[in-house]
C-alpha positions as a Markdown table, in Angstrom:
| # | Residue | x | y | z |
|---|---|---|---|---|
| 1 | Unk | 0.0 | 0.0 | 0.0 |
| 2 | Unk | 1.2 | 3.5 | -0.8 |
| 3 | Unk | 1.3 | 6.3 | 1.7 |
| 4 | Unk | 0.0 | 9.7 | 0.7 |
| 5 | Unk | 0.0 | 12.9 | 2.6 |
| 6 | Unk | -2.2 | 15.9 | 2.0 |
| 7 | Unk | -2.9 | 19.3 | 3.6 |
| 8 | Unk | -6.5 | 20.6 | 4.1 |
| 9 | Unk | -8.0 | 23.9 | 5.1 |
| 10 | Unk | -9.2 | 23.9 | 8.7 |
| 11 | Unk | -12.8 | 24.3 | 7.6 |
| 12 | Unk | -12.6 | 21.3 | 5.2 |
| 13 | Unk | -10.9 | 19.2 | 7.9 |
| 14 | Unk | -13.7 | 20.1 | 10.4 |
| 15 | Unk | -16.4 | 19.3 | 7.8 |
| 16 | Unk | -14.8 | 15.9 | 7.3 |
| 17 | Unk | -14.7 | 15.1 | 11.0 |
| 18 | Unk | -18.3 | 16.2 | 11.4 |
| 19 | Unk | -19.4 | 14.1 | 8.4 |
| 20 | Unk | -17.4 | 11.1 | 9.7 |
| 21 | Unk | -19.2 | 11.2 | 13.0 |
| 22 | Unk | -22.6 | 11.6 | 11.4 |
| 23 | Unk | -22.0 | 8.6 | 9.2 |
| 24 | Unk | -20.2 | 6.3 | 11.5 |
| 25 | Unk | -16.7 | 6.4 | 9.9 |
| 26 | Unk | -14.1 | 5.2 | 12.4 |
| 27 | Unk | -11.0 | 6.7 | 10.7 |
| 28 | Unk | -10.2 | 9.6 | 8.4 |
| 29 | Unk | -8.4 | 7.1 | 6.2 |
| 30 | Unk | -11.5 | 5.0 | 5.7 |
| 31 | Unk | -13.5 | 8.2 | 4.9 |
| 32 | Unk | -10.9 | 9.5 | 2.4 |
| 33 | Unk | -10.5 | 6.2 | 0.7 |
| 34 | Unk | -14.2 | 5.8 | 0.2 |
| 35 | Unk | -14.5 | 9.4 | -1.0 |
| 36 | Unk | -11.7 | 8.8 | -3.6 |
| 37 | Unk | -13.4 | 5.5 | -4.8 |
| 38 | Unk | -16.7 | 7.3 | -5.2 |
| 39 | Unk | -15.1 | 10.2 | -7.2 |
| 40 | Unk | -13.3 | 7.7 | -9.5 |
| 41 | Unk | -16.6 | 5.8 | -10.0 |
| 42 | Unk | -18.4 | 9.0 | -10.9 |
| 43 | Unk | -15.7 | 10.1 | -13.3 |
| 44 | Unk | -15.8 | 6.7 | -15.0 |
| 45 | Unk | -19.6 | 6.9 | -15.3 |
| 46 | Unk | -19.3 | 10.4 | -16.7 |
| 47 | Unk | -16.9 | 9.1 | -19.3 |
| 48 | Unk | -19.3 | 6.2 | -20.2 |
| 49 | Unk | -22.2 | 8.6 | -20.6 |
| 50 | Unk | -20.1 | 10.8 | -22.8 |
| 51 | Unk | -19.3 | 7.9 | -25.1 |
| 52 | Unk | -23.0 | 6.9 | -25.2 |
| 53 | Unk | -24.0 | 10.4 | -26.1 |
| 54 | Unk | -21.4 | 10.5 | -28.9 |
| 55 | Unk | -22.7 | 7.3 | -30.3 |
| 56 | Unk | -26.3 | 8.6 | -30.2 |
| 57 | Unk | -25.2 | 11.7 | -32.1 |
| 58 | Unk | -23.4 | 9.6 | -34.7 |
| 59 | Unk | -26.5 | 7.5 | -35.4 |
| 60 | Unk | -29.2 | 9.7 | -36.9 |
| 61 | Unk | -31.8 | 6.9 | -36.9 |
| 62 | Unk | -34.1 | 7.0 | -34.0 |
| 63 | Unk | -36.4 | 4.1 | -33.0 |
| 64 | Unk | -40.0 | 5.2 | -33.0 |
| 65 | Unk | -43.0 | 3.7 | -31.2 |
| 66 | Unk | -44.1 | 2.2 | -34.6 |
| 67 | Unk | -40.7 | 0.5 | -35.0 |
| 68 | Unk | -41.0 | -1.0 | -31.6 |
| 69 | Unk | -44.6 | -2.2 | -32.2 |
| 70 | Unk | -43.6 | -3.9 | -35.5 |
| 71 | Unk | -40.6 | -5.6 | -33.8 |
| 72 | Unk | -42.9 | -6.9 | -31.0 |
| 73 | Unk | -45.4 | -8.2 | -33.6 |
| 74 | Unk | -42.6 | -10.0 | -35.5 |
| 75 | Unk | -41.2 | -11.6 | -32.4 |
| 76 | Unk | -44.7 | -12.6 | -31.3 |
| 77 | Unk | -45.4 | -14.3 | -34.6 |
| 78 | Unk | -42.0 | -16.1 | -34.5 |
| 79 | Unk | -42.7 | -17.3 | -31.0 |
| 80 | Unk | -46.2 | -18.4 | -31.9 |
| 81 | Unk | -44.9 | -20.4 | -34.8 |
| 82 | Unk | -42.1 | -21.9 | -32.7 |
| 83 | Unk | -44.5 | -23.0 | -30.0 |
| 84 | Unk | -47.1 | -24.4 | -32.4 |
| 85 | Unk | -44.4 | -27.0 | -33.5 |
| 86 | Unk | -43.7 | -28.1 | -29.9 |
| 87 | Unk | -46.2 | -30.7 | -28.7 |
| 88 | Unk | -47.8 | -29.4 | -25.5 |
| 89 | Unk | -48.4 | -31.8 | -22.7 |
| 90 | Unk | -51.2 | -31.2 | -20.2 |
| 91 | Unk | -50.2 | -29.8 | -16.9 |
| 92 | Unk | -50.6 | -31.9 | -13.9 |
| 93 | Unk | -51.8 | -30.1 | -10.8 |
């Protein structure tokens, strides 16, 4: 494990201690580690959403309600045909 050192303004340090007590953190290290993990996670999600938005902009085609309805109807017909071919046994209760 690597050791890091940082300096904080007094107001931020007091805010951290207050928040730690309110949320049952036992050590500053535990609190700071979790805060760093959360920040990294948020930045990664932001990057993913940015990529998704870029892909959406590149694809001018938008799926309409009519497109979805036609797709559902096709799938329903395919499943109907598929299950017609399978002999159905009566259910025993």
